[in-house]
C-alpha positions as CSV (number, residue, x, y, z in Angstrom):
1,M,10.2,40.8,4.2
2,K,12.8,38.5,5.8
3,H,10.0,36.9,8.0
4,L,7.9,36.4,4.9
5,V,10.7,34.6,3.1
6,Q,11.3,32.4,6.2
7,L,7.6,31.6,6.4
8,I,7.5,30.6,2.8
9,A,10.6,28.4,3.2
10,A,9.1,26.8,6.3
11,T,5.9,26.1,4.5
12,A,7.7,24.6,1.5
13,L,9.7,22.3,3.8
14,L,6.5,21.2,5.6
15,W,4.8,20.3,2.3
16,A,7.9,18.5,1.1
17,G,7.9,16.5,4.4
18,L,4.2,15.6,4.0
19,A,4.8,14.4,0.4
20,L,7.6,12.2,1.6
21,A,5.4,10.9,4.5
22,A,2.7,9.8,2.1
23,G,2.4,6.1,1.5
24,T,1.5,4.0,-1.5
25,Q,-1.6,2.1,-2.4
26,Y,-1.4,-1.2,-4.3
27,D,-4.4,-2.6,-6.0
28,L,-3.8,-6.3,-6.6
29,R,-6.0,-8.6,-8.7
30,V,-5.9,-12.0,-7.2
31,D,-7.2,-15.4,-8.5
32,G,-9.1,-17.6,-6.1
33,L,-10.6,-15.1,-3.6
34,A,-13.9,-16.8,-2.8
35,C,-14.6,-16.4,0.9
36,P,-13.8,-14.5,4.0
37,F,-11.4,-17.2,5.1
38,C,-9.4,-16.6,1.9
39,A,-9.4,-12.9,2.6
40,Y,-8.2,-13.4,6.2
41,G,-5.2,-15.5,5.0
42,I,-4.0,-12.7,2.7
43,E,-4.8,-10.0,5.2
44,K,-2.8,-11.8,7.8
45,K,0.3,-12.1,5.6
46,F,0.3,-8.5,4.6
47,L,-0.3,-7.2,8.2
48,K,2.8,-9.1,9.3
49,T,4.8,-7.2,6.7
50,E,6.7,-4.2,7.9
51,G,5.3,-0.9,6.6
52,V,1.8,-2.1,5.7
53,E,-0.8,0.1,7.3
54,S,-4.0,-1.5,6.0
55,V,-5.5,-4.2,3.8
56,D,-8.9,-4.1,2.3
57,I,-10.3,-7.0,0.3
58,D,-13.1,-6.9,-2.3
59,L,-14.1,-10.6,-2.7
60,K,-16.6,-9.9,-5.4
61,N,-14.0,-8.3,-7.7
62,G,-10.9,-10.3,-6.5
63,L,-9.2,-7.2,-5.4
64,V,-6.7,-6.7,-2.6
65,I,-6.0,-3.1,-1.6
66,V,-2.8,-2.6,0.4
67,K,-1.8,0.8,1.8
68,T,1.7,1.4,3.1
69,A,3.3,3.9,5.5
70,G,5.3,6.7,4.0
71,G,8.5,5.6,2.4
72,K,7.5,1.9,2.2
73,T,7.3,0.5,-1.3
74,F,7.1,-3.0,-2.8
75,T,8.3,-4.4,-6.0
76,E,5.9,-6.5,-8.1
77,N,7.8,-9.6,-7.2
78,E,7.6,-8.9,-3.5
79,L,3.8,-8.6,-3.7
80,K,3.6,-11.7,-5.8
81,T,5.6,-13.6,-3.2
82,I,3.3,-12.5,-0.3
83,I,0.2,-13.5,-2.3
84,N,1.8,-16.8,-3.3
85,D,2.8,-17.5,0.3
86,A,-0.9,-17.0,1.2
87,G,-1.8,-19.7,-1.4
88,F,-3.1,-17.4,-4.2
89,T,-1.9,-16.0,-7.6
90,M,-1.6,-12.4,-8.3
91,K,-2.9,-11.5,-11.8
92,S,-2.0,-7.8,-11.9
93,M,-1.0,-4.8,-9.9
94,T,-1.5,-1.1,-10.0
95,E,0.4,1.4,-7.8
96,K,-0.5,4.9,-6.8
97,P,0.8,7.4,-4.2
98,L,-1.6,8.3,-1.4
């Protein structure tokens, strides 16, 4: 019985660690995304930012999808600043855990 309790406790700790290790996905609506060069400028800014794991850009829908490493989060103002520094305007943002 003691080993079963230890196994359950270890499993719970593992799942808790995995939950903490999960990152965040930010879906950003951006004005002015018209060409691959535009996408490259935004992608470059985000990939230079600590904690960003990937950036996908949907030109047709004006959407920038940023995924972060576990524990890394951004405020809306931080995201707006990165987008503005790339020369664009962020219209909206949604955030969800990975």
